[in-house]
NUZALUM-793049 format. One record per atom (N, C-alpha, C): z, y, x. Coordinates in steps of 0.05 Angstrom, whole numbers, plus 5000, padded with zeros to 4 digits. Layout:
// residues N
ZYX/...
***
This chain:
// residues 779
500049765017/500050005000/500050255018/498550455009/498350705024/499850925009/501251085024/502851295013/502051565025/501851775008/501152045018/503652215018/504152355039/506252555041/505052825044/506053015029/504953285030/507253485036/506853645056/508853855063/507454125063/508854325052/507854595050/508854755074/507054875089/507955035112/506355295110/507655505101/506355765099/503955755081/501655835091/499255825075/497655565079/498855375093/497455125100/498754895086/497154685081/498254425073/497854235096/499954075101/499753865121/499853595106/497753435109/497753175096/498252965117/500052785111/500652555128/500152295113/498652115125/498051865112/499451645126/501051495111/502651275122/501951015108/502150805123/501650535113/504350395109/504850305084/507350195077/507049895073/508749735086/508849445082/511449365071/511349185051/513749105037/513948805039/516348705044/516748415045/517048305017/516948045015/517247914989/519947964977/521948014994/524648054984/525048334972/522948504976/523048784966/525348944979/526248855002/528349005015/527449125042/526048955058/525249055084/522649205081/522749455088/520449635086/519849755113/517349725122/516649845148/514250035143/514250255157/512050455154/510850505182/508250545182/506950615207/505150865202/505251055220/503851305217/500851265223/499051345205/496251305209/494851565219/495551795207/494352035215/495152275198/494152505205/494852745190/492452945192/492553145174/490553345174/491653605163/490453825170/491454095161/489154245148/489754385126/487654545113/488954785100/487354995096/488355235082/487755205052/489755295036/489455285007/487055454998/486655685012/484555865004/481755725007/481555555027/479055405031/478555215007/480655094998/480354904975/479555064950/480855294946/480255454922/477455564922/476455634946/473855754948/471555554949/472155304953/470055094955/468655064928/466055024929/464355004905/465254784886/465854554897/466654324881/469754304879/471154504891/474054504892/475054234903/473754154924/474453904938/473853934967/475553834985/475153835014/475253555025/473553505044/473553245059/474753295086/476953175092/478453235116/478452995135/478553055160/478652835181/481552795189/482552555187/485252485196/485252425226/487252535239/487552495267/490352395274/490552275297/493152175306/494952405311/497452355315/499452565318/498852745341/497652635362/497052805385/494352965381/492952905359/490553045352/488052965368/488252745383/486052655400/484152465385/485252255373/483552045362/483252085331/480952005321/480452005292/481651765279/482951805256/484151585241/482951535214/480751685208/479451645182/478851915169/478051895144/477552145128/479052125101/479452355089/480852365063/479652595047/479352555021/478452765002/480852884988/480953154988/483053304974/481753464951/482653424927/481653554903/483753734891/482753954878/484554134865/484954044836/487454024828/488153944801/490154154790/489454284767/491254474755/493154334736/495654324744/497654184727/498754364706/498654274681/499654434659/502154304647/503654454633/506054344620/505154194595/506253954591/505653794568/508153714553/507853594530/510153534513/512153354527/514653404522/516853244532/517053244562/515653424575/515853454604/514553234620/512953064608/511652854623/509152964637/509352974663/507153104679/505052904688/505752644690/503852464702/502852244682/504452174663/503651964644/504452034616/502851934597/503551944569/504151654560/506451614549/507051344539/505951294511/504851064506/503751004480/505850884463/505050814438/506950694420/507750414428/506050284444/506650014453/508650034477/510849884475/512949914495/511949824522/512449994542/511749924569/508949984578/507150064559/504450124566/504150424572/502550484592/502150764599/499250824603/498451074595/495751174600/495951404619/494151404639/494251624659/493151874648/494752084647/493852354641/494152524666/491952584678/492052734703/493153014698/491953154678/492953424672/492053504644/493453704633/492753824607/492954124610/491054274600/491054554604/489554704582/490254944577/488655124560/488155374576/485855494571/485055724587/483555914570/483856174575/482356384561/479756454575/479156304597/476756354612/474356204601/472556124618/470155984610/470855694603/468855554592/469355284583/469955104607/468855154630/469354994653/468355144677/469855134698/469055274722/466355184732/465654924727/463054824736/460854874717/461454954693/459355014673/458355294678/456855324699/455955594707/453455664690/453755674664/451555744646/452355984630/450956204634/451756454620/451656424589/449756284579/449556254550/451856094538/452655874552/454955724543/457455894544/457756054565/460156214568/460256444547/457856514537/457756714515/458456604488/457556364483/457756244457/460456094453/461555984474/463955824472/466255944488/468555964475/470856094486/473455924482/475556004497/478255894494/478355594494/477555474517/477655184518/480455074521/480854834510/483254674515/482354404525/483454314547/482354064559/484453894571/483753634573/485453434586/483653274605/484853174626/483452994645/484952734646/483452514642/484652244643/483452084665/484851864672/483851674691/484351394679/482151244675/482350974664/481050774682/482050524682/480850314699/478350194684/476450104700/474049974689/474249674692/472349534682/472449244683/472149134711/470949294729/470549214757/472649344776/474949424764/477149524779/476549784794/474949944782/474450214792/475650414773/475650674781/476850874765/474751034749/475351084724/473651234706/475051504700/473851724708/475151984703/473852114679/475552204660/474552314635/475852594631/474152784625/475053054619/474353114590/476453134573/476153174545/476753474539/474953604524/475153894520/474553974492/476054154481/475554274455/475254574459/473154684447/472554974452/471855104426/472755354422/472055514399/469255634404/468055734383/465355854385/465356134373/464156324387/463956594377/461856604354/460256394351/458256394330/459456344302/461956264301/463356224275/463156474258/463356704271/463256954257/460557094261/459357064284/456957204291/454557134272/454056874269/451856784252/452156864223/454456824211/454856914183/454357214180/455257374199/454857664197/451857734199/450457594216/447557634218/446257564191/447057344179/445857254154/446457444131/448957534129/449657714107/448057974109/447658074133/445958314137/443158264127/442058024132/439357964123/439357934092/441457814081/441657794051/441458074039/442958264051/443058534040/440258664041/438858634064/436158744067/434258614047/434358354044/432458214026/432958293997/435458313988/436058373960/435458673955/435958843974/435259123971/432259163968/430759013984/427859023982/426858913954/428258713945/427558603918/427958813896/430158963898/430659173879/428359383879/427559453904/425459653907/422859543895/422159293899/419759173889/419759173858/422059113847/422259113817/421959393806/423059583820/422759863811/419859963813/418359853831/415559933836/413559783818/414559613800/412759463782/411259653763/412359883759/411060073740/412060033712/410660143692/411560133664/411259853654/413359763639/413259503626/413959543597/413259343581/414059363553/417059343550/418159433527/421159443525/422559183531/421358963522/422658703528/422858653558/420658683572/420658633601/422258843616/422259083607/423659303620/426659253619/427559153595/430459093592/431258863611/429558663613/430058443632/430258553661/428358723668/428358843695/430858993701/431759163682/434159313686/436559133690/436658923674/438958733677/438958593704/436558513713/436358373739/437058563761/436158813760/436759013781/439759053782/441059063759/444059103759/445458873773/444558623768/445758393782/445258403812/442858473820/442258493849/443958713862/444358933848/446059143859/448859063863/449858903843/452658803846/452858613870/450758443873/450758253895/450658393922/448958603924/448758753949/451458893955/452659003935/455259143939/457358943949/457358703937/459358493945/458858413974/456358373982/455758294009/456458514029/455958764022/456658984039/459658994044/461258954022/464158944025/465058724044/463858484040/464558264057/463958314086/461558424091/460758484119/462658694131/463458884116/465259094126/467958964134/468958784118/471558654124/471258474148/469058334151/468658154174/468458314200/467258544199/467058714223/469658824232/471658824214/474358924221/475958704236/475158454233/476758234244/476358214274/478458134287/478358084316/480457874323/480257764347/482257564355/480957284356/481857114338/481056834338/478056814333/476756614346/473956564343/473356354322/475256254307/474756054287/476456104262/475655984240/477056014215/478755764210/481355784210/483155554206/482955454178/483755204174/483555084147/485355214127/487555344136/489255474117/487955724105/485755814116/484356054106/481855984090/481455724084/478855654071/478655764043/480855844030/480655954004/480556264002/480256394026/480156684026/477356784020/477156974002/474557073994/473157214017/474657364034/473357504056/472057314075/473057074078/472056884098/470356664085/469256704061/467856494047/465256424060/464156594077/461656534091/462156404118/464656384127/465356294154/465955994153/464755834172/465355544173/468255494180/469355274172/472155204177/472355044203/474155134220/474754984245/472354894260/470455074265/468055014280/468855004310/468454764322/469154724351/467054544364/466954574390/465454384406/467354184418/466853924414/468453714426/466753594448/467553624472/465953534495/467553334512/466253114518/467452914536/465652884561/466652954583/465252924609/466352684623/464552494631/465352244643/464252234671/466052184690/465252134718/465551834723/463251704725/463251414728/461751344754/463251304776/461951254802/460151004802/460850814786/459350554786/456950564768/456550784753/454450804734/451950924746/449650804743/447150914753/446251144735/444751324746/443951564731/442051494709/440451274712/438451204692/439651064668/442250994669/443450824648/444450984625/444251244626/445151414603/443651674604/444151824584/442652074581/443652284601/442052374620/442952574640/443052844628/444952904610/444953144595/445753384612/447853354629/449053584642/447553654667/446053874666/444353944689/445954054712/448554134707/450154254728/451454054746/451353794739/452853594753/451053384766/452453214781/451053004795/450152784776/448652584787/447552384770/449652194758/452052184769/454052014758/455852154738/455252394732/456752544712/455252564686/456452484664/455052474638/456752624618/455552774600/456952934580/456152844552/458052814535/457552754507/458852974490/457153084472/457953314456/457953244426/459953334412/460053314383/461053574372/459553684352/460453924339/462153844315/464553934313/466353874291/466654124274/466454084247/466654314229/467454214201/468954374187/469554304159/467054294142/467054134121/464654104105/463754384095/461154444098/460154694087/460254694057/462054854046/462554854017/463755114008/463455173982/464555423971/467455373962/469255363981/472055303975/473255523958/472555773962/473655983946/472955963917/470455893911/469555873883/470655613870/471355413886/472455173875/470354973866/471354743855/469554523849/470054403821/471054583803/471754493776/469254373762/466954503766/464554413752/462654263771/463654193795/462054043814/460954233836/459154123852/458054273874/455154333869/453754433890/451054543887/449054333877/449154093887/447153893879/447253853849/449553813838/449853773809/449254023793/450254253802/449854503788/446954593787/445554553809/442754633810/440954463792/441554193792/440054023775/440554083745/443054123739/443654193711/442454463703/442554653721/441454913715/438454913711/437054753727/434154743725/433354623698/434854423689/434254303663/434754503640/436954643642/437654843621/435655073621/434655153644/432755373646/430155303632/429355053634/426854973621/427154963590/429554913581/430054873552/431155123538/431355343552/432455583538/430355703520/431155883503/429356023485/427656223499/425756343485/423856523498/425256773508/425056803534/425957053547/423957133568/422956923582/421256973605/419256753608/417456783626/415556573633/416856393654/416656143649/417955953668/416055893691/417155933715/415755853739/417355643753/416055443764/417555223778/418755333803/420755193814/421855273840/419755293862/417755123861/415655133881/414055393879/413555483855/412055733851/413755973859/416255973853/417956203862/418156213892/418355973905/418455963934/415856073946/413555993932/410956093941/410756393938/411856503917/411756793913/413356933935/415656833943/417156953965/415656933991/414256713995/412656674019/410356874020/408956913997/406757113996/407757394002/409957463990/411157733996/411857764025/413057564036/413757574065/411357604082/409257454076/406757464092/405357734091/405157844067/403758104065/405458324078/408058314075/409758514088/409558494119/409058254129/408858214158/406058274168/403958194153/401258214163/399958494159/400658634138/399358894133/399659084156/402159124166/402359314189/400959214214/400858944218/399458844241/396458894239/395258864215/392458924212/391859214217/393559384207/393259674211/393359744241/395359634255/395659694284/393359594300/392359354294/390059234309/387559394303/387259484278/384959654271/384959914287/387260034291/387560274307/386860224336/387759994346/387159914374/384159884377/382859774357/379959734358/378560014360/379460204344/378260464346/378760594373/381160554383/381860664409/380060544431/379560284429/377760154448/374860264446/374060314421/371360434417/371160714428/373260864426/373261134436/373161134467/374460944479/374360914508/371860774518/370260664499/367760524505/368260294525/370460144519/371159914537/370359654523/368359524534/367359274521/369459054520/370859004542/372858794542/375058854523/376059104523/378159174505/377259154476/374759224471/373659214444/373658924434/372758744451/372658464444/375458354438/377458414455/380158314451/381358434425/380958694420/382058814396/380758694371/378158644372/376758524349/377858234344/378358094366/379357814363/382057824349/383857994357/386558014345/386358104316/384558304310/384258394283/383158174265/381258024275/380057804259/382157594253/383757524273/385857314268/387857394247/388857644249/390857734229/389657764202/387157864200/385957904174/385357634161/384457444176/383957174165/386557044155/388657084169/391256984160/392057124134/391557374132/392157534108/390557434084/388057394088/386257294066/387157014057/387756844077/388556574070/391256574055/393056744062/395656754049/395456824020/393356974012/393057053984/391156873968/390156673981/388256493968/389856283952/390956373930/392756203914/392456263885/392356063868/392056103839/394456243827/396756223841/399156353830/398756663828/397356773848/396957063848/395257143824/393156993818/391357063796/392757033769/394356813766/395756783740/397956983737/399257063759/401457263757/400357533750/397957603760/396757853753/396157863723/395257643711/394757633683/397357663667/399457523676/402057543663/403057833663/402757963686/403658243689/401958423670/399458363667/397758523649/398758503620/399558263612/400558223584/403258353580/404758413602/407358533600/407358843600/404958953602/404759243603/405059363574/406059613572/406359733545/403659753531/403659713505/401159733489/399459483488/400259273503/398659033502/399158893475/397058813463/397158663437/395758403440/397158183434/395857923435/394257883410/391557913413/389857903389/389957633376/390457423391/390557163379/392857143359/395157263367/397457263349/396857433324/395457663328/394757833305/392957683285/391057543295/389257393278/390757173263/392557043277/394056833263/395856953242/396957183247/398757313228/397157393203/394757493206/393057563183/392257323166/392257093178/391456853163/393856693152/396156813153/398556673143/398356603114/397556803097/397456763068/395256563060/393056553077/390856373070/391556083075/393156043096/393855763103/396655753114/398555733097/401355733105/402055493122/400855263115/401455023131/400555053160/398155163163/397055203190/398855403204/399855603189/401655803201/404155683212/405255483198/407755353207/407255183232/404955063233/404454893255/403555043280/402255273276/401355433299/403355643307/404255653332/406255843341/405156123340/406656313329/405856593328/406456733354/408256613369/408856723396/409456493415/409356543440/409656333460/412656283464/413656063456/416456003459/417155923488/415455773501/415755713529/412955713542/412755833565/410155853577/410155723604/409555463604/409255323630/406655383643/404755493627/402255593639/401755863627/400456043642/400156313634/397956333612/398356483590/396256513570/393956683581/391656623571/389256773579/388556973557/387457203565/386757413546/383857483551/382357503530/379457533532/378757803544/380458013541/379758273551/380458313580/381958133591/382758153619/380558033637/379658183656/377558093675/378857933697/378857663694/380257493714/378757493741/376257563741/374657563765/375157813782/376458013771/376958263785/378558213811/380658043809/382257983832/380557843854/378857663846/377257523865/375457723880/374357923866/372658123879/374258293899/376658383890/378358543907/379158393932/379958143928/380857973950/378557923969/376157863958/373857803975/372958043991/373458283981/372558533995/373858554023/376258444026/377558454052/375958304073/375158054065/373557894083/370858024089/369558134069/366958264072/367258504091/369358664088/369758894106/370058804135/371558584139/371858484166/369258394177/367558264161/364958164170/363158404179/363358624164/361858864171/362658974198/365358964203/366359064229/365458884251/365558624247/364658434268/361658474274/360058504253/357258544257/356658804272/358159014266/357759274279/358559254309/360759124314/361659094342/359558934358/358558714346/356558554360/354058724366/353258884347/350859054351/351259264373/353659384372/354259584393/354359464421/355559234423/355659104449/352959014458/351258924440/348558834447/346959074456/347059294442/345659534450/346559634477/349159624482/350259714507/349259544530/349159274526/348159094547/345159154553/343659204532/340759264537/340359524552/341959724546/341759984559/342459964589/344559794594/345459764622/343259644639/341659474626/339559344642/337159524647/336759724630/334359894632/334960164646/337360264645/337960534654/338560544684/337560754696/338060794725/341060834729/342260684748/345160704753/346060994759/344361164770/345161434776/345561604751/344361514728/344661664703/346661544685/347861314693/349661174675/352061334667/353361484686/355661634680/355061864660/352761984664/351962204646/351462114618/350161884615/349561774589/352061684575/353861554590/356361454578/358061684567/358261904583/359762134573/358462264549/355862254547/354462384525/354662224499/354861954502/354961784478/357661654473/359761764486/362461634484/363461624456/362661804439/363761814412/362161644393/359861534401/358061384382/359461144371/360760984388/362160734379/364360814358/365861004365/368061084348/367061174320/364961334321/363961444296/362661234278/361461034290/360260824275/362360624264/364560584278/366560394269/368660524250/369060774253/371160914237/370960864207/368660914194/368460874165/368960584157/368160394174/368560114168/371560044169/372960154189/375860104191/377260224167/376460464159/377760594136/377360414111/374960314108/374360134085/376159884085/376459764109/378159524112/381059594104/382059814114/384859884108/385159934078/383260074066/383460124037/383359864021/381659674029/381559414015/384159264018/385259264042/387859134047/390059264031/390059524030/392159664014/391959593985/389559583974/389259523946/390159233940/389459053957/390258773954/393258743955/394458883975/397358873978/398858983954/397859203943/399159323920/399059133896/396759013891/396558823868/398258573873/397958463897/399458213903/402458253902/403358473914/406258523914/407358553886/405958693868/406958723841/406858463826/404758303830/404658053816/406757853824/407357843851/409357663861/412157763853/412558033853/415158133844/415558063814/413458063799/413657983770/414457693768/413357523785/414157233785/417157213791/418157363811/420957343818/422657473797/421657663782/423057773759/423557553738/421557383734/421857153715/424056973725/423956903751/426056723761/428856833757/429157093764/431857213762/432657243733/430757313715/431457343687/432257073675/430756863682/431456593672/434056493683/434856603706/437256513720/439856643709/439556863695/441957003685/443256853662/445856863660/447756983680/448656793701/448356523696/449556323715/447956283740/445356353740/443656293763/444256453788/444756713784/445356883808/447856803822/450056743808/452456633822/451856373837/450056213826/449255973840/447856043867/446156243866/444756333890/446756433911/448856573901/450956673919/452456433932/453056233916/454455993926/452655863947/450155853942/448355723962/448155883987/448256153985/448356324009/450756264026/453056234013/455556174028/455455904043/454555704029/454455434040/452455434063/450155554060/448155554081/449155704105/450555924101/451656074123/453555904141/455255744128/457055564143/455455354158/453455234145/451855024157/450255134181/449055374178/447455484199/449055544224/451455644220/453155714244/453655464261/454255234248/454654994263/452154894276/449854914262/447354824274/446554984299/446955244298/446255414321/448055344345/450555284340/452355194362/451354944374/450554744357/449554494368/446954534383/445154704373/442654744387/443054874415/444855064416/445355204441/446455014462/448454854455/449654684475/447754464483/446154364464/444154154471/442054264489/441154504484/439054634501/440054674529/442454784532/443554854558/444054604575/444954384563/445554144578/443053974583/440754054572/438353884575/436054034587/436554254599/434354424610/432854274632/434054094646/432753944667/431653684658/431853624633/430753374621/427953434610/425953374625/423153434617/422453274592/423453034589/422852874565/423953004540/426353104542/427553234519/426053494512/425253654532/423853904526/421153844514/419853634522/417253554510/417653464481/419753314477/420453224450/421153464432/422453664443/423353894428/421054054416/418954104432/416754264422/414554104409/414453844415/412353674403/413153574375/415653494372/416553374347/418753544333/420753614348/423053754337/425653624345/427853724335/430453634343/431853514319/433053274323/434553134303/437453244302/438453304279/441253384275/442553194256/444353024266/445552814250/448452894243/448952914217/451552994207/453052744197/455452714207/457152494198/459252604179/459052524153/460952624133/463052414127/465452504124/467752324119/469152394092/467652524074/468752614049/468752374029/470752374012/470852173991/469152263967/468552073950/467052143926/468952143902/471152283905/473252283885/474352563883/474952653859/476252913854/474553133865/475953343878/474453583886/472653523911/473253313925/471653263949/468753183942/468353073918/465653013910/464053273906/465453483897/464153743895/463453853923/465253813942/464753903970/462253753981/462053493975/459853343984/457253443972/457353513946/454953623932/454153893944/456054053952/455354303967/454154243994/455454064008/454754004036/451853894038/451153714019/448453594021/446253794017/446753993999/444754203995/444654394019/446954464030/447054644053/445554524077/445954264082/444654134104/441754094099/440954034074/438154014067/436654274071/437954504065/436754764069/436154834098/437554684116/437054734145/434254644153/432854484136/430154404143/428254644145/428954864131/427355104131/427855284155/429655204173/430455364196/428755284220/427755474235/426455424260/427855584282/427455484307/428555624330/426355724348/426855944361/424956054380/426556144405/425656054428/427156114453/425656344467/427156554473/426056794485/427556854511/426257004528/427557094553/429357334547/431857324556/433757534551/432957784567/433058014554/432358274566/434858434574/437158324567/439658464574/441858254577/444358344580/446558154583/447558044556/446458144534/447258044508/445657784502/447057564503/445757304499/446357174472/447657314454/448257204428/445657164412/445356934399/442856884383/442457094361/439957124353/439257314332/437757164310/438557224285/437257094262/435357284249/432957194243/430857354230/429757194206/428557344187/427157204165/428457274138/428057084120/428957114092/429956844083/431056844058/431956584047/429656384047/430356144054/428455914056/426555934079/426856134097/425056164119/426356334141/428256204156/429656354177/428856254204/428756434223/428156364251/430456464268/431656294285/433856364302/432756394330/432956634342/432156684369/434456634388/433956444406/435956384427/435156504453/436856674465/436156814489/437056654514/435356634533/436056504559/435656704582/437356694601/436956854626/434356774639/433256944655/430556904667/430456634683/432456574699/432356334715/432456084698/433756094675/433755864657/431155854641/430156084633/427656094617/425355974632/425256014659/423055904675/422955604675/425055474668/425155174668/423755064643/423055224624/421955134599/418955074601/417954894585/415054844584/413555094574/411055114580/409455344573/409355384543/409255164528/409055194498/411455334487/413855274497/416255404488/416355694498/415455744522/415456014533/413656194516/411556084505/409656244489/410656294461/412956194455/414156264429/413756054407/413055814414/412655604394/415255564378/414955544352/417355504335/418255214337/420855174340/421954914343/423354824317/422654594307/423554504281/426054324283/427554324261/430054164259/429753954237/430753714242/430753504223/433653414217/434953544197/437753484192/437953234173/439853054179/440452824162/443452804159/444352714137/447252684131/447852394122/449652274136/450652014128/453652044123/454451964099/457252004091/458551744083/460951694092/462551464084/465451574080/466451564056/469151634051/471051434063/473151524076/474951334090/477851354082/478551554065/481351594059/482151434034/484651474026/485651324002/484251403977/483251653975/481851733951/479251583948/477951513971/475551353969/476051073958/478450973964/479150713953/479250733922/480350953912/480350983883/477551013872/475851163886/473151203877/471550943876/471950773896/470550523896/471550323875/474050343868/475150153848/474850253820/475150513816/475150623789/473150843784/471850933804/470051163801/467151093805/465651293817/462851263820/462151353849/460751183864/460051243891/456951263894/455551293871/452651303872/451651543888/453051773887/452152003902/452051943932/454151813943/454251733971/451951553978/451351363960/449251163965/446551313966/446051493947/443551643946/443151813971/445351943980/445152124003/444451954028/445851734031/445251564055/442451454055/441451374031/438751274029/436651484035/437051724024/435251944029/435152024058/437552024071/437652104099/436351884116/436651634108/435351424124/432351454123/431251524100/428351564098/427451794116/428952014117/428352234135/428552154164/430551994171/430851904198/428551724206/427651554188/425451374193/422851544198/422451754181/420151924185/420152064212/422552154220/422752294246/422052094269/423051854267/422551654288/419551584289/418251574265/415451514264/413851744277/414551994270/413152224282/413452224312/415852154321/416452154350/414751944365/414651704354/413151494367/410151544366/409251694346/406351754344/405551964364/407352154371/406552374388/407452344417/409552184422/410552164449/411151874456/410951804482/411851534490/414851514489/415951284484/418851244481/420251284508/418751284530/420151314556/421251594560/420551784542/421652054544/424552054534/425351844520/428051824510/429951704531/432551724527/434451604546/433951304549/433651214573/433150924578/435850794584/436650614566/439250484568/438750184569/438750064593/438249774595/440249604580/439449374572/441249174560/442549274535/441249454520/442349544495/440249504473/441149504449/439449444426/437149634423/434749524417/432349684413/432749874389/431450104391/431650304370/430750204343/428550054343/427549944317/429549754305/430849604322/432849414312/435349564301/436049784315/438249954305/437650064278/435150164274/434350274248/434350064227/433549824233/433549604214/436449534206/438249524226/441049474221/442249684202/441549934208/442550154191/441550124162/439050054159/437950014132/439349794118/439849574131/441149344119/444049414111/445449564127/448149644120/448149834096/446150014094/446050194071/445550044046/443749844048/443149684024/445349494016/447049424036/449249234030/451349334011/451649594010/453649723992/456449613995/457149584020/459849484027/461849714026/464249654017/466349854015/467049974042/467250234043/468050374068/466650264092/464050244091/462450124112/461950324134/463950344152/463750544174/461750464195/460650214193/458550134211/456050314207/455750424183/453550614178/453850864196/456250964198/456751194214/456351134244/457250904253/456950844281/454050804288/452550664271/449650624277/448150884277/448751054257/447351314255/447951484280/450451484289/451151634313/449751524338/449651264340/448351144363/445351204364/444051194341/441251254339/440751554346/442551724337/442252014343/442452064373/444351934387/444551974416/442051864430/441051634420/438751514433/436251684428/436251844407/433952014400/434352304410/436252344428/436752614439/437552814418/438952724397/439652904375/442353044379/442953214360/445553364360/447453214341/449853164349/451853024333/453753224320/454253184294/456253334279/458153144265/460653204264/462653054249/464153244231/464553164206/465653354186/467253204165/469553324158/470953234134/471753484119/473853474103/474553704087/475153954104/476853914125/477654144142/477254094171/475953874179/475353804207/477953784223/479953644211/482453604225/482953304228/484453184209/485452914213/483252704215/481652684193/479552474193/477552524215/476852784220/474952844240/475952774268/478452844274/479552774300/479752474305/480452324284/480552034286/477751924292/475752024279/473051934283/472051994311/472452244320/471452334346/472752174369/475452144368/476751994389/475951704390/475551584366/474651304366/471751284378/470051474371/467351474382/467451504413/469151684423/469351724451/470251474466/472351344456/473251104469/471250874467/469850864445/467750654442/465550704462/464850954467/462751014487/463750934515/466350994521/467450914547/467350614551/467950474529/467950174531/465050064533/463250164517/460550044515/458650144537/459050394546/457050504565/458250564592/460850554595/462150614621/464150414629/464050174617/465649944626/468649994626/469650144606/472550164604/473749894599/475849834613/477149574611/478049534582/477449304570/478249254543/481249264539/482649194560/485649204557/486649484554/485049684562/485949954561/484650114538/483149974521/481750114499/483850254480/485750094470/487650214452/489450414466/490050364491/491650554506/490150824508/487650814515/486051054517/485851204490/485551044469/485351164442/487951304434/490151174439/492751294433/493251544450/492251534475/492651754493/491052004483/488651964474/486952184465/487952294438/489252134422/490152214396/492852354396/494052384418/496652524419/496252824416/
***
């Protein structure tokens, strides 16, 4: 046995290494001096790895006696004063806890990533040492970190909600004169929107006043001010140093460390749900389905448009608001190029103008715009439905026919046609944009052709004189065509904007009074879900920047986000699950865009509108250069969220024996289909060798089949579904989330079990120490 003696002398440490021999009687003990070494504490603190390799020498300092590694360990105070070991519930068993510490600094001294240090704060960590099956040591660093995005992302979203709803009010006001019936509906809808905007402004004001903690504790889940904030959003990170493990045997996620260092991340968060509003009538999934049925069956108030049509109307409005200023600016650049008589600049400006104009024309090529224009025409003051008048005049002649024929439209799943309305007018107006563009293209081609011909014929000595004399010709010939294009675009935008605003007026009018509160509830749930997703994306990106296979997968297919739910299907938790499934499903409409940071502010930025948000993630220049060209050029990165839920508490026992678990079964089946689609898309676009290569482990196809069989088995509390889904997610380079009601008891039990299972299955943790390690992590 070897024994280390440490003596402190001034600013130096003196290490002495002795060899101890013990007799079988445990009485006679002899020691022999092997060597010693001296080092400065400052050298250890300043070292990059906080580790020194020292040479041992004999007492006279002449001969070498070996080498020794000295590492820095920050010892923290732990419960009951135990500094070296934590005793488990099993008598006599011990688990090695090297140290436990909390810090207000960065997540880890070795995590030299500015983005991580911006997004994650206030780490609490422990370091363990466990034996492996081959009698080597496994070092584990377990860390829990708060995220600044808990408040940042919801505040970004609320600001966007305010902008979008304010713009909607303006669009409704710009509809012009409407008949009394439609005008009353408009005024009512505007009043509701104004109340919503006022409420969101108050919430944002209160959130901006808050400071201190970076997360929302479970005891605050019922506070109205914090209803947009996720509960207990944290990063759970396990870093494993496994000397015996080869780099190719697991996912090399952590780019800051050596090949034997592997990191596993799980985002833990309370279920995204409207806790303040409560769950007396259920959650979003049930409420939205019920509301959609009631909306179809209500009496005549408005024209019914399907959710797909209303989503399309919002998309058209967003496109025209985005494209019109771009067309105008590119048209001005074209004129500027013509004034400068620059052929190359003229070609480039024409190319950009053509691209944006074609996108604009394509965005409005939809039957919905034509039908909405007709509907708006019928809603104007003074409109008389002649068909109704004729029917009314024939009432006395044929009362039976009068009873069978509706005098007015009770429900309008399709828009009525009116003989006096010229339905082809919109087609002509819309087509004029394309024709104007074609005229500009033809003129530019002619100008460039004439210029090329002149250059070939004219004496070079006269070229400058002729160019200065005719410099205004291009501009003068293009100017009227550009004006015509802008006028056509303006006319199309005015008509399309009013028609789509009228469609959204129908949606809002049909939604009153219960529909708008539902939209508010959906806003809250989505806000909580998005905050967690952005956290997961940031940490996954930062730890995988050197993984070329992952980056290729990211821009070619997208990123899998696997949510593990532990909610029961009983009492109010079934309402939470109904909220959660809608919030996670809405994340499918979110895309990410990675940009180079232009300042020290690295916090992500959210842009867009409801059902179409883009999150910009900023990277410092040195990290941005590591990305593939496709991502550098701004390609949008897609997310594939899936939710697998298994209730595990005593309430789930009641639900399985006396209640209904069909919701859980449907959610798991739907998520499996999405997971299968993602895997199919991945295998079609990329070779599987871009994924983590783990020898001697189950094939991915077999794992998917096992997951499908377990979902179909409908076994009580089948946690195998959660384990298989988590394994598949890690194998597919996905982001892992674990969630229960408040992300405390059930979530911590799940995460620690997963961590110990990973240590056992992938890092050869000794089976005799599995329960000891589990008990140690759960203290």
